[in-house]
C-alpha positions in Angstrom: 0.0 0.0 0.0 2.9 2.3 0.8 4.5 1.6 -2.6 1.2 2.2 -4.3 1.1 5.7 -2.7 4.6 6.5 -4.0 3.6 5.2 -7.5 0.4 7.3 -7.5 2.4 10.4 -6.4 5.0 9.8 -9.2 2.2 9.3 -11.8 0.4 12.4 -10.7 3.6 14.5 -10.8 4.6 13.1 -14.2 1.1 14.0 -15.6 1.3 17.5 -14.2 4.7 18.1 -15.6 3.7 16.8 -19.1 0.5 18.8 -19.0 2.5 22.0 -18.3 5.1 21.2 -20.9 2.8 20.0 -23.7 -0.2 22.3 -23.0 1.5 25.5 -22.1 5.3 25.7 -22.4 5.6 24.1 -25.8 2.8 26.0 -27.5 3.9 29.3 -26.0 7.5 28.6 -27.2 6.3 27.9 -30.7 4.0 30.9 -30.7 6.8 33.1 -29.5 9.4 31.9 -32.0 6.9 32.2 -34.9 5.9 35.7 -33.9 9.5 36.8 -33.9 10.8 35.0 -37.0 7.7 34.9 -39.3 5.0 37.1 -37.8 3.0 37.6 -41.1 2.9 33.9 -42.0 2.1 32.9 -38.4 -0.9 35.3 -38.5 -2.3 33.9 -41.7 -0.2 35.4 -44.5 -2.6 38.3 -44.8 -2.0 40.8 -47.6 -3.1 44.4 -48.1 -4.4 46.1 -51.2 -0.9 46.5 -52.5 -0.2 42.8 -52.3 2.2 43.1 -49.4 2.2 40.9 -46.3 0.6 42.7 -43.3 -0.1 41.8 -39.7 -3.0 44.3 -39.4 -6.4 42.7 -40.1 -7.8 46.1 -40.8 -5.5 46.5 -43.7 -5.9 43.0 -45.0 -8.0 42.3 -48.1 -7.4 38.5 -48.0 -4.8 35.8 -47.4 -2.3 34.7 -50.0 -3.0 31.1 -48.9 -6.8 31.2 -49.3 -8.8 31.6 -52.5 -11.7 34.1 -53.0 -14.7 34.2 -55.2 -14.3 36.8 -57.9 -17.3 37.5 -60.1 -16.3 40.7 -62.0 -15.5 40.1 -65.7 -12.3 42.2 -65.3 -10.8 39.7 -62.8 -9.2 36.3 -63.1 -11.3 33.4 -61.9 -9.9 30.8 -59.5 -10.7 27.1 -59.2 -14.2 25.8 -58.6 -15.0 25.7 -54.9 -17.4 23.2 -53.3 -17.9 25.7 -50.4 -17.9 28.9 -52.5 -14.8 30.0 -50.6 -17.1 30.5 -47.6 -18.5 33.7 -49.2 -21.5 34.9 -47.2 -24.3 36.7 -48.9 -28.0 36.9 -48.0 -28.9 35.0 -51.1 -26.6 32.0 -50.7 -27.4 31.8 -47.0 -31.1 31.6 -47.7 -30.6 29.0 -50.5 -28.4 26.9 -48.3 -25.3 27.5 -50.5 -23.4 29.1 -47.6 -21.9 26.2 -45.5 -20.3 28.4 -42.9 -16.6 28.3 -42.1 -15.6 25.1 -43.7 -13.1 23.3 -45.9 -13.6 20.4 -48.2 -14.4 19.1 -51.7 -17.5 17.7 -53.5 -16.3 14.2 -52.9 -18.0 13.0 -56.1 -17.0 9.7 -57.5 -15.9 9.5 -61.1 -19.1 7.7 -62.0 -21.3 10.2 -60.2 -23.7 11.9 -62.7 -23.7 15.0 -60.5 -20.0 15.4 -61.2 -20.5 15.3 -65.0 -23.4 17.8 -64.7 -21.4 20.2 -62.5 -18.4 20.1 -64.9 -20.6 20.6 -68.0 -22.3 23.6 -66.3 -19.1 25.2 -65.3 -17.6 24.6 -68.7 -20.6 26.2 -70.5 -20.3 29.2 -68.2 -16.6 29.6 -68.9 -17.0 29.2 -72.7 -19.8 31.8 -72.7 -17.6 34.3 -70.9 -14.6 33.6 -73.1 -15.7 33.6 -76.8 -13.2 32.0 -79.1 -12.0 29.5 -76.5 -12.9 25.9 -77.2 -13.7 23.2 -74.6 -10.5 21.4 -75.4 -8.4 24.5 -74.6 -9.8 24.9 -71.0 -7.3 23.6 -68.4 -8.6 20.9 -66.1 -7.9 23.0 -62.9 -10.5 25.5 -64.0 -13.2 22.7 -63.9 -12.0 20.7 -60.9 -12.2 21.6 -57.3 -9.3 21.3 -54.9 -9.4 19.0 -52.0 -9.6 21.9 -49.6 -12.1 24.0 -51.6 -9.8 27.0 -50.7 -7.0 26.8 -53.3 -5.7 30.3 -54.0 -3.7 29.2 -57.1 -4.4 28.2 -60.7 -1.9 26.9 -63.3 -0.1 29.3 -65.6 -2.1 27.8 -68.5 -5.4 28.6 -66.6 -4.2 32.2 -66.2 -3.0 32.5 -69.8 -6.4 31.5 -71.2 -8.1 34.3 -69.3 -5.7 37.1 -70.3 -7.6 38.2 -73.3 -10.9 38.4 -71.4 -9.4 40.2 -68.4 -7.7 42.7 -70.8 -10.9 43.4 -72.7 -13.1 44.0 -69.6 -10.4 45.9 -67.6 -9.3 48.2 -70.4 -5.7 47.1 -69.9 -3.5 45.9 -72.7 -2.8 42.2 -73.0 0.9 42.9 -72.5 0.1 44.5 -69.2 -2.0 41.6 -68.0 0.6 39.1 -69.2 3.2 41.0 -67.1 0.9 40.9 -64.1 0.6 37.1 -64.5 4.3 36.7 -64.8 5.0 38.8 -61.6 2.5 36.7 -59.6 3.7 33.3 -60.8 5.3 31.2 -58.1 7.9 28.9 -59.6 9.1 25.4 -58.5 11.3 25.3 -55.4 14.9 24.9 -56.5 13.5 24.5 -60.0 12.4 20.9 -59.4 10.0 20.7 -56.4 6.3 21.4 -56.8 4.5 23.0 -59.7 4.4 26.5 -61.2 1.3 28.3 -60.0 -0.4 31.7 -60.2 -1.9 33.4 -57.2 -5.3 34.6 -58.3 -5.8 37.2 -55.5 -2.5 38.9 -56.1 -3.2 39.0 -59.8 -6.6 40.6 -59.3 -5.1 43.1 -56.8 -2.5 44.1 -59.4 -5.3 44.4 -62.1 -7.3 46.7 -59.8 -4.3 48.9 -59.1 -3.5 49.1 -62.8 -7.1 50.0 -63.6 -7.0 52.8 -61.0 -4.0 54.3 -62.6 
């Protein structure tokens, strides 16, 4: 019985120490290090209207890590989102299209007729907005949703096919829009890891600034 008391005391002390270390000390240490070494990234990689990282939520227009739903004809369109990028409007809330703060995909199987119907509908809408573009020319990432439903990037091909339309509706030259795409293209790490991708939000912020000028 005396040994049991010692064991119980040791177990309780160990649990208390581990709780303090794992629940308080370790998280506080990581938070402190991240705030000192990478504050903007630790706070969500928020960007302001000039496309620069900011730690002030009041200045932020979005995050470079999260996609947004752009409806204006003068802006680049991102990937299809099963959660509408969590955009809240009275209309989509009433219709049930607003899922609340969430992340996820449609999870349609390849044989699901709803998947075919959704892709055909999105393809028709894209072709209607981009006369002269054929179905075979539309990159797959403009018709497929990402696993998170929050992907902020599209492929360079998906951006390139929209340049003519963005230039026409924004009043900018195609050369200017092409330069905007180039400046907001993220290349492979060390030239071999990952894929080249274009940040849609940064492109659209650059388009808006160019239009204002």
